[in-house]
N, C-alpha and C positions, 0 to 999 in steps of 0.2 A: 223094192220097198216103196211104200206109198206114204206121203205126208198128208195127213188129214187136217183140213181146216173146217171148223164147225161154226156156223152162224145161226143164231136163233132170232127170228123176227115174227111179228104177229101176222103180217101179210107181205107178199112179195114186193109191193109198191115201196116199202120202206128201204129196199136196197137201192132204189133209183132216185136221182135228183128230181124232186117234185117241180122245180122251176124250169126244167129242160122241156121245151115245146116239141122236140124232135119226135119222129115216129118211134114206136117202142124199140125196134131193133137198134136204133142209133142213139138211144138215150144214154146219158152218163150215169155211172154209178154215183150214189150219194158219197160225198167226201169221206164221211166217217166209216161207211161200209168198205170203201176202197182201202183206206188206211188199215182197217182191221184185217182184211183179207191179205193185203200186201205184207203187213207186219207178221202175220202167222206164216205166210209163205217163206219169208226170210229165215224163219226159225228152222225150217226143214233143210237138210243137206241138198245140194244142187243135183245130186244123182237120183234123188227120189222123185217119182211122179207125184203130182199134186192131185188131191181129191177134195172138192168143195161139197160139204154136206150142209144144206140149208134146212133148218127145222122151222116149220110154220106152227105157231102156237094155236092158230085158228084154221079151220078148214078153208081151202080156197073157195072164193065165191063163184068163180067161173068153172068152165069145163076143164078136165085134166089136160086136154089138148093145148091149153094156154101155157102149160109149163115149158114146152119146147121153145117158144119164143123167148122166154125168160133166160133159159140156158144159152140160146144163141146170142141174146143181147149182152150177157155177161162176157162171153167169149169175144164178141165183136168189140166191146169196150176195151178189153186188154190188148187185142190186136191193134186197135187204134192208138192206144198209149205206147205200144212198142214202136209203131211207125212214127209217132210223134217224137219219140226219143232218138230215133235214127236220123230224122230231119234235124233235130237239135245238135246231134253229134256232127253231122256234115257241116252245119253252119259254124260250129265251134272250130272245126278243122280249117275251114276257109278263113275264119277270123285269125286263127293261129298262124297260118301261112302268110297272110297279109301283114300281121304284126311282126313276124320274123323278118320279112323283107324290109319293112320300114326300120326295124331295129338294126339290122345289118347295115343298111345304108347310113343310118344315123351314127353308128359306131365308126364307120369308115370316115364320115365327115368329121367327127370329133378327133379321130387320130390324125387325119390330114391337117386339121386346124392346129392341133397341138404341136405337130412337127414343123409346120411351115411358119405359123404366126408367132410361136413361142419357142425359138430355138435355144434360149439360154437354159442352163442347168442349175441356176442358183436363184434364190430369192423368190419374188412373186411370180416369175415366169415358170419356175419349176412347180410351184403350187398350182398355178393355173393349168399347166399341162396335165398334172395328176388329176385335177378336178374334171377336165374334159375327158380323160380316160375313164374315170369312175362314172361320169354322166353317160358315156357311151355304153358301158356295161349295164348300167341301171335300165337303159332303154330296152335291153333284151329280157328283162324280168318277166313281163307279161307273156311274150311268145313262149318262153321256156316254161312258164307256169302252165299255159294251155297245152303245149305239145308234150309235156312230161307228166302232168298230174291231173288236169281237169277232165280229160276224156274218158278215162277208165271207169269212174263211177257211173257215167251215163250208160256205157255199154253193159255194165253189170246190172243196172236197173232194167235196161232193155231186155236182157236175157231173162230176168225174172218175169217181166210182163209177157214174154213169149211163152214161158212155161205156164203162166196163168191162162193164157189164151187157148191152150190145148188140154187143160185139166179136165178130169171127169167131174161132172156136176150131178149131184143127187138132191132131190127135193123131197123131204118127208113132211107130210102134212098131218095135222091133228086128225083124229077120227072124225068121219062124217056122221051125220045124224043116224045113219043106219048101222053104225059100229064099224064099218070098213074104213080103211085108211087110203088116202091118196098118196101114191108114191110115184116119183118119176126119176129114173136113173139112166145115165148113158155114159159112154167113154168117148173122150176126145171129140 
């Protein structure tokens, strides 16, 4: 099965960030175009191949050969975004491991302080000991949040960008002045 994503623009330049000075192959997609494509891609089941169909309402001003760099640029952008999310994931895991080490050391310190400095089991000493115990466990909140919950949305989004980086892209242009149509299609 194939999940179809259709985009209608007047010209191909509308797909790309006009403020980006990079060469064409390395240009960023326009934020609205990216969100539109990503939003539609999320709607399709993971097992479906994706197919991007770009409808041009005006005939392209350049040669048909310029359509291939557009397709390559779109793929390159999603490859870059997938790589960026992988770097973000690795950084998050480093942060999680460091926070876990700090949290474990802190809970050991709190428990040691509770047992040695506050040996009494009644009154303010008991309350202070319980407070140190709770404080030690609270210090583990961030590493547990990172290592249990915050990583998987990053990897899910990365997999989506990887799918978008290999999708088939087809560009259908409005009829040229002689009545023919400019069409460019390819797979992966």
